[in-house]
Structure formats: structure tokens, C-alpha cells
N, C-alpha and C positions, 0 to 999 in steps of 0.2 A: 713614252719617255718617263721612265721611273728611275730617277738617278738621284734619290734621297737627299734633296735640298739643292743639289747643283743645277736643277732646272731653271732656276732663275738667271743664274750667270749664262748659261747655254743659250736660253731664249732671248735674253737681252743682247748677246752678242750676234745671234742669227738676225735680230730685228735691225740692230745698228749697221750691220754690212748688208742689209736687204737680201740675206740669204734665205730667209724663212719661206719666201714665196716659192722656191724651189719644191717644196713639199706639197703633196696633194692632200693628205690627211695627216692630223696631228691627234695623238692619243697621248694625253698629258696626266700626270699625277702631281699636283702641287702639294708641297709639304708646309706644315705650319710649325716649323722649328725655331724660327726667329721672330723677334718682337716686330719687325718690319715685313714679315710675310704676306700679311694682308695687303698692305699698300703696294709692295712689288707686284703681286699677283694681279690686282686691279689694274695697274698700269700696264702691264703685259698684255693682259686681255683686252684692254682698250685698243692697244696698238694692233693686235691680231684682228680685230673687228673690221679693220680697214680692207683686209684681204681675205679674211676667213670668216665663215658662218659657224657658230657654236650649234652642234646637233644635240648634245646633252651634257650636263654637268651634274655630277654626284660630288658636291662641295667636299674638297680635301681628299677626294678619292679618285675619280677619273673625270676627264673632260674630253670630248671628241669634238674636232673641228675639221671642217672641210673647206678647201679653197673655193671662193665664190665663183670662179670661172669654170668650175667642174660641172 
């Protein structure tokens, strides 16, 4: 997911509707375009940790997540 700042809205909606769990792997590039990017990223990552394991993070470049039941 490299959607130039829209990853926040997309992921927040997927989490809100419990649809994120449908994915096995998530490769995400978070962007630091807005002043609240850090806060939104941290909140999304915390929510993702319930069902996904972070494999690697290159901060503000790429993060790979895998669903825990895989």
C-alpha cells in the first residue's frame, strides 16, 4: 500500500469495519505529510498488532505485517 498519504484513511476504515483481517500480508508505506502523521501511524499500528505481527519496519519507508494465524 503506497497511496501517498491516503493510507491513514484507508487503514482506519478497514479497521473500523473489521475488514483488515481479510488480508494475509500488509506491505505499507506510511507518509509523514501532516502534523498528526506520527500519532495516526502509532494508533493504527497498535490496532494492527491485535491480529498482525510486524515482520520489519523501515520507518517512513516500508512495513511488512503478517496475520498472526498464518
